[in-house]
C-alpha positions, 0 to 999 in steps of 0.5 A: 898425142904428146904435149909438144904436138898439142902445143904446136897445133894450137900455136899454128893457127895463131901464127897464121892469123898474125901473118894474115893481120900483118898482110892486110894492115901492115902498111896502115900500122907502119903509117900509124907508127911513123905518125906517132913516132914523129909526133913524139919526136917533134912538137910541130909535126901534128900541127894542122899546118904541117898536116896540110903541108903533107897532104899538099906534098903527096897530091901530085905523087898520088895522082901519078901513082894512081895512073901507075896502078891502072897500068898494073891492073892489066899486068903492065907497068908504066915507067914513062909517067915521070917524063910525061909529067915533065913534058906536061909541065913544060907544055902547059906553061909554054902555052900560057907564056909563048902562045897566050892561051887561056887555062881551059885551052892549055890544059885541054891541049896538054892532056890531049898530047899526053894521050898520044904518049899513052897511045905510043906506049900501047903501040910498042907493047900491044902491036910490037909486043915489046915487054912493057918495062922495056917499052916504057923505059924507051918512052921515058928517054924519048919523052924526056928528050922531047921535053928538054928539046922543046924547052930549049934545055932550060926553064920556061917562065913569064918574061923569059928571053926566047932563043930568038932574043924576043921576050915572051909576052904571055902570062900565067892566068891567076886562076891556074895558080889555084890548082896547085894550092890547098884545098884545090890540089887535095880535092883533085887528089881525092877525086882522082883516087875515088873515081879510080877506086870506084871504076876499078872495083864496081864497074864491068870495065874495072873487073875486066881489067883485073881479069886481064891482069890476072890471066890474060889468056883466060880473059881473051878466051872469055871474050874480053877485048884485051887489046882495047883494055891494055890500050885504055890502061896506058892512055889513062896512066899517061893522062894522070901523069899529064895531070900531075905535071899540070898540077906541078906547073900550077904549084911552082908557077914555071917549067923546070928541066925534068921537073917530073922525074923526081916523082917517078920512084915515089909513084911506083913505090906508092902503087906497089905498096898499095897492093897489100891494103886490106889484103887486096893483093891487087892494084887499087887506088885507095891503097896507092893513096895510103902508100903515098901518105906513108912516103909523105909522112916519112919525108916530112918527118925526116925534114922536121928532125933535121936529118941530112938530105944525103941520109934520107934515102937510107932511112926511107929505104929501110922503112919501106922495106919494113912496110913491105916485109910486114905485108909480103912476108910469106907464111910458113 
């Protein structure tokens, strides 16, 4: 064997080990590099108050993104989560301001209505057999239109003037406002993430959902009730999107037109980036949380460096491409 062949043989395992390392930990490396870079560039980036701001900013995205991850486990994909969050935002505030409900009643009714959205998605996908992306895209427009029609195309606030000319007499409970504040909103984010991670990783139902996403036909032949789990996945995705909309309502204290729409792409990005955490190669809540952290750190750091808002998407896209390249590049 020539010296050149010996060199190539010795180098190949090292290269493979490097790719394995980047595949498993590339996302965490990217987050660490961003934190270090922004920490050096801005003296206030690593201050406790700013860290709290980052955690607060990613809480809603994470809750919604975990729902997207659940839909991915069964081989689906829910694009309607942003509009569902918008509708939940409008519903919960209107139940306070227009109907004078208390927090428990308003939250319970809002989540129940969001469940219907998940069932509608499941009907389109499971019964009518419309491809999941197309079905949830249709639902996105439907729910977005419902939300805007319900709110009369405007904001819902305390003491607002109704279309009839009367003034809304209800008030947002003080306790409801605590849901969107630190530490409650961060605790909710962590509880949702932990519950989803444990349910998907350690329970029979979670393993069945992964099996369905990996090979639907094999899952069906093994006796798994595939229809039930697909419906369950879309209902959970809608419930978590609704919870995200409720947290948004608590945080801003009003309902804004299409308020949840801005969370869709970040939630989808966090869910897809999370697939690679520790080489999992499958949707997981913990990876989704880390993906949301990456997005939150990037957004916060760019703002602190006074990067123009119109250039942020360029930088965000490049960094996300780098993170994905480090984790999804194919071994040769």
